[in-house]
N, C-alpha and C positions, 0 to 999 in steps of 0.2 A: 261389346261383350255384354250378353245377357245374364241376368241374375238366375240362378238355379231356383226352382220352387221351394218354398219355405221348408217342406218335408226333407229335402236334400242338403239343406244347409247344415253345415257341421256344428256350427256354435250356437244354434237357436235352441232355446230351452224346451224341454220335453212338454211344458205347458203350451206354449205357442205351436208345437207340432200337433198335439192332441186336439187344439182348437182348429186346426186346419180340416180335421176329420169329423169332429162332433160339436164344434163351436158355433153352429148355425141352429136356430130354433127347432126347425124340422126335424134335423137330424137326430136330436135326444128324444124328441117326441116319438119318433120311429122306434129307435131303441127301446123306449118305456113301452110301447105297445106290443112289439114282438116280444119282449120279455114277460109280458103279461098273456102271451099266447095268441095274439092278433097277429096271423101270418100272411095272410092274402092282401094283395094290393087294395082291392076295393074296401075291404074292411080296415086296413091302415089308414087309408084315405078318408073313410067316414069319421074313424075314432080321432084323427088328428085335425081335420079340416084342411089339410094341404092341398094346395092346387095340385092337379094331376101331373102337369109338366115339372113342377117343383118335386113332387114325391118321386117322380121317375128319376130325376138327377140325383136325389138324396140317397135313394136305395142302391143306385149304381155306384155312388161314392162309397157308401158303407160297405159294399161288396169288395170294391177295389182295396179298400183299407183293411179288409179282413175282420171286420166286425159282424158282418151278416154273410151267410151264404144263401145262393138260391138253389132251391130244390123243385124239380118239376113234378107236376101232378095233373092227372087227367080225370074229369068226371066223365062218366058214361055219356056219349053223344055230343061232346064239346072237343075243342082243341085243347093241346097242351098248354098248361100255363105254369107259373112260378109262384111259390111261396117263399117266405124268407124265415131263416132261423138264426138265432145268435150262435156265433162261433165261440171258441173259448175265450178268444180276446174280447168279443161282444159281451159275454157274461161278465167280465171284469169291470165293465162299465156300471155294474149294479151299485156299487158304493158311491160312485159319482152321482147317479140318480138320486139315491137316497140322500146324500148330503145336500143337493139341491132341495129336494123335498122337505128336510129337515129345516133348512134355512128359510124357505118359503113359509113353512108352518109357523116357525119363530117371529118372522119380521113382516109377513104379508097376509096373514089370515084373518087380521081383524078380530072383532067381538065374536063373530060366528064360530071361530076355531077352524083347526084344519079340516079339509075336506074328507080325508081319510086317516086311519091310524095303522100303524104296523107293529105288531108284537110277536114276541118269540113263541113259537108253538110249543117248546118245551116247558116254559114256565110262566108264560102270559105277561111277561114285562115288556115295556115299549122298546122298540128297537132304536138305537142311536148310532151315528157315524161318529166314531173317534179316532185320533191318533194313537196309535199303540207300537211301541218298538218290538224290536224281534225278542226281547226278554220278557215281554208281555206287560209292560208299564204302560198305563194309560197316561198320556201327556198332553200339554197345550202347545200351542206355536211358539211360546216363549222359551220353551225347553228343547227347541230344535236348532241344529246348526246346519249350514250348508256347505258342501265342499264341491267346488266346481271342478268338473273332470278335465285332464289335460287333453290339449286337441293333438290329434294325429294328422290334421290337415296340413299338407305342405305350405300352402299359403299363409296359414296361420303361424306356422313355425317360422317362416321367414320374417314375420312381423316382429318377432321377439328380439 
């Protein structure tokens, strides 16, 4: 019996499933570039430094996962090509990128400081990623609890 792919396993946590899609360096760098408006293969490749074959694979995987969509374009006198745009699911990765940037700024920037800063256009204050409950309270991870969902998988149920 073969094991189903991680994305299809019912009891795998959502972090593990997400890492199957974006947990590789080039995937997150592609999402970063596309979110900044870099949409064409050659431009994404130049911005990330990803090898062409790797980039082709990552773009296809992000399209399959629903984080990116391919949109055709054609410049006069050339063949039809593709550019990549974030889907709503891809845009939801913005806080993930911001959290990674924030962590890198805090722990890896050294004396030179962060390479870029992000501020709120409305007030000019720095933008930070935080946990906020649905009631609007800013919380830290010591104030959260986890509730594991009941499995509906028949094999899982049989083991209980």
